[in-house]
C-alpha positions in Angstrom: 0.0 0.0 -0.1 2.9 2.4 0.8 4.6 1.6 -2.5 1.4 2.1 -4.6 0.5 5.6 -3.3 2.4 8.5 -1.6 -0.7 9.7 0.0 -0.4 10.4 3.7 -2.7 10.5 6.6 -4.2 7.0 6.1 -4.9 4.6 9.0 -4.8 0.8 9.2 -6.8 -0.3 12.3 -5.7 -3.7 13.7 -6.6 -5.9 16.5 -4.2 -6.3 19.5 -2.3 -9.0 17.7 -1.0 -6.6 15.0 2.5 -7.8 15.8 1.7 -11.1 13.9 1.4 -8.9 10.7 4.8 -7.3 11.4 6.4 -10.9 11.3 5.3 -11.2 7.6 6.8 -7.9 6.6 10.1 -8.3 4.9 11.1 -4.7 4.3 11.6 -2.1 6.9 8.9 0.6 7.4 11.1 2.9 9.5 10.2 6.4 8.8 7.1 5.4 6.8 4.6 4.6 9.5 3.8 5.6 13.0 2.0 3.5 15.6 -0.9 4.8 17.8 -2.0 2.5 20.6 -5.7 2.8 21.3 -6.3 1.4 24.8 -9.8 1.0 26.4 -11.8 4.1 27.2 -10.5 6.9 29.4 -12.7 7.9 32.3 -13.8 11.1 30.2 -14.5 8.9 27.0 -16.7 6.5 29.0 -18.6 9.5 30.5 -19.1 7.0 33.5 -21.1 8.4 36.4 -20.3 5.3 38.5 -18.8 5.2 41.9 -15.3 4.1 42.3 -16.0 0.5 43.1 -18.4 0.1 40.3 -16.0 1.7 37.9 -13.1 -0.7 39.1 -15.4 -3.7 38.7 -17.0 -2.6 35.3 -13.6 -1.5 33.6 -13.4 0.6 30.6 -13.7 -1.7 27.5 -15.9 0.0 25.0 -18.2 -3.1 24.2 -19.5 -2.9 27.9 -20.6 0.6 27.4 -21.6 0.5 23.8 -23.9 -2.8 24.1 -24.7 -2.5 27.9 -23.4 -5.9 28.5 -23.2 -7.2 32.0 -19.4 -7.0 32.9 -19.0 -10.5 34.5 -20.4 -12.1 31.4 -18.4 -10.1 28.9 -15.1 -10.6 30.6 -15.6 -14.3 31.2 -16.0 -14.8 27.5 -13.2 -12.4 26.7 -10.9 -14.5 28.8 -12.0 -17.7 27.4 -11.5 -16.5 23.7 -8.2 -14.9 24.5 -6.8 -18.0 26.2 -8.3 -20.4 23.6 -7.5 -18.6 20.5 -5.2 -15.6 20.7 -2.5 -17.2 22.7 -2.3 -20.1 20.4 -1.7 -17.6 17.5 0.7 -15.5 19.4 3.1 -18.1 20.8 1.6 -21.6 20.1 1.2 -22.2 23.7 -0.1 -25.7 24.3 -0.5 -25.8 28.1 -3.6 -23.5 28.2 -4.6 -24.6 31.8 -1.2 -23.5 33.0 -1.4 -20.2 31.1 -4.7 -19.4 32.4 -3.5 -20.1 36.0 -0.6 -17.8 35.4 -2.9 -15.1 34.0 -5.1 -15.3 37.2 -1.9 -15.2 39.4 -0.9 -12.0 37.6 -4.1 -10.4 38.5 -3.4 -11.2 42.1 -0.2 -9.4 41.8 -1.6 -6.0 40.5 0.7 -3.2 41.9 3.3 -5.5 43.3 6.8 -6.1 42.3 7.1 -8.6 39.4 8.8 -11.7 40.8 9.1 -14.2 38.1 10.6 -16.9 40.1 7.6 -16.7 42.5 5.2 -16.8 39.4 7.1 -19.8 38.0 6.8 -21.9 41.2 3.1 -21.1 41.7 2.3 -21.8 37.9 4.3 -25.0 37.8 6.5 -23.9 34.7 10.0 -22.7 34.5 11.4 -19.1 34.7 12.0 -18.7 31.0 8.4 -19.7 30.2 7.1 -17.1 32.6 9.3 -14.4 30.9 7.8 -15.5 27.7 4.3 -15.5 28.9 4.7 -12.0 30.4 5.9 -10.8 26.9 2.7 -12.3 25.4 0.5 -10.5 27.9 2.3 -7.3 27.1 2.2 -7.7 23.3 -1.5 -8.3 23.5 -2.2 -5.2 25.7 -3.3 -7.2 28.7 -0.6 -6.0 31.2 2.2 -3.6 31.4 5.3 -3.2 33.5 5.9 0.1 35.5 9.8 0.4 35.6 11.6 1.8 38.7 13.1 5.2 38.2 16.9 5.1 38.0 17.4 8.0 40.5 19.1 6.6 43.5 20.4 9.6 45.7 23.1 7.4 47.2 20.4 4.9 48.4 19.9 1.4 47.2 16.8 1.3 45.2 14.5 -1.5 44.1 15.1 -2.5 40.5 12.2 -4.9 39.8 9.3 -3.5 37.9 5.6 -3.4 39.0 2.9 -5.3 37.2 -0.4 -3.6 36.2 -3.2 -4.4 34.0 -4.5 -2.1 31.3 -8.0 -2.6 32.5 -9.3 -3.2 36.1 -12.5 -4.8 35.0 -10.5 -7.7 33.4 -8.3 -7.9 36.5 -11.5 -8.2 38.6 -12.8 -10.9 36.5 -9.7 -13.0 36.8 -9.8 -12.4 40.6 -13.3 -13.7 40.8 -14.8 -10.3 41.9 -18.5 -10.5 40.7 -19.8 -7.2 42.0 -18.9 -3.7 43.0 -19.8 -4.6 46.6 -17.0 -7.3 46.5 -14.5 -4.8 45.2 -15.2 -2.6 48.4 -14.3 -5.5 50.8 -11.5 -7.2 48.6 -8.0 -7.3 49.8 -6.8 -5.9 46.3 -9.1 -2.9 46.5 -6.3 -0.4 47.1 -4.1 -2.0 44.3 -7.0 -1.9 41.9 -7.6 1.7 42.5 -3.9 2.4 42.0 -4.1 0.3 38.8 -7.0 2.4 37.5 -5.2 5.7 38.0 -2.0 4.7 36.4 -3.6 3.1 33.4 -5.5 6.4 33.2 -2.1 8.4 33.0 -0.8 5.8 30.4 -3.9 6.3 28.2 -3.6 10.1 28.2 0.1 9.8 27.0 -0.9 7.3 24.3 -3.9 9.2 23.1 -1.5 12.1 22.4 0.8 9.9 20.3 3.5 9.9 23.1 5.2 7.1 24.9 4.3 6.9 28.6 7.0 8.6 30.8 5.8 7.0 34.1 8.0 5.2 36.7 7.9 4.4 40.4 10.5 4.8 43.1 11.3 2.8 46.1 14.2 2.4 48.3 15.3 -0.7 50.1 13.9 0.4 53.4 10.4 1.1 52.1 10.2 4.8 51.2 8.1 4.8 48.0 6.5 7.2 45.5 3.7 5.4 43.5 4.4 7.3 40.2 7.1 9.6 38.9 6.1 11.4 35.8 9.6 12.1 34.1 9.4 15.2 31.9 12.4 17.1 30.2 12.2 19.9 32.8 11.1 18.1 36.1 10.0 14.9 37.8 6.5 15.2 39.1 5.7 12.8 42.1 2.2 11.4 42.3 0.8 9.4 45.1 -2.5 7.4 44.7 -4.6 6.6 47.7 -7.8 4.5 47.7 -9.1 6.2 50.9 -12.0 8.7 50.4 -11.0 10.8 53.4 -7.9 12.9 53.3 -5.5 12.2 56.1 -1.8 12.8 56.9 -0.7 9.4 55.9 -1.5 10.3 52.4 1.6 12.6 52.3 4.4 10.4 53.8 5.9 9.4 50.5 5.6 12.7 49.0 7.2 14.5 51.9 10.1 12.1 52.0 10.6 12.7 48.3 10.6 16.5 48.8 13.2 16.4 51.5 15.3 14.1 49.4 15.0 16.0 46.1 13.9 19.6 47.0 11.0 19.1 44.7 7.9 21.5 45.2 5.0 20.5 43.1 3.4 17.1 43.6 0.0 15.4 43.3 -2.0 13.1 45.5 -5.0 11.3 43.8 -7.5 9.8 46.1 -10.9 8.2 46.1 -12.8 11.2 47.6 -14.5 14.3 46.0 -12.6 17.1 47.5 -10.0 19.1 45.5 -7.4 21.0 47.4 -4.2 23.1 46.6 -2.0 23.3 49.6 0.6 25.9 50.4 3.2 23.1 50.5 2.8 22.6 46.7 0.8 19.5 47.0 -2.4 19.3 44.9 -5.0 16.8 46.1 -7.1 15.6 43.2 -10.4 13.5 43.4 
């Protein structure tokens, strides 16, 4: 198509397994094409008026909003077809039972450091297989890794990435969460809320045709900042809290980071509905 016409501004829309097409292209398309990653809806696109627990459970895949499908049924079928069809095409995976177990184990590790050895032991496969399977989930836009920021400030820092899903509704289905009420009492509620916010930040970058610039930071004694947005001029720390009432514990990570770096501006995203701009430079965002 590129050889036949010099016309620009054309779009080819593919499914999530567009990388299969690339395997069959013999010539380089460098400088001739650009990629745009269209993830599930952002909060603004979904125009959702649901409460936080409902939103986490429902997720943001367009079909659920467009066709008013009950989320639990849609995700169950999505997982079944993904495991039975897509993963065979992607990697010719034969042990589908082990792969589905691995997929559910990943959902239980949302927001945690990605320990492939632990996943291998619990999945009953070797470490190389886990690394390959993580690649499959990333290539098909199921999960992504949030890398640790390289800034050390003479401290030993964690170098393992964290694991997140592109959509919390899918993660909820894999965790067996069948209703918003179950979200509110589930052990993973805080991690799922954190996942929702970080995925939203990633989408806003991708929707502008930019790679995401997000990292996390943690030292070896437990000081942590959930997200560092690394821009050319500054590093913006962002803390994410699932609580709906502002309390001083929200600011521990931010305050430590400010002392360490001299940073001024920072953001705390929480599950309440109050917006504040504090004199300390901290913006609290609902």
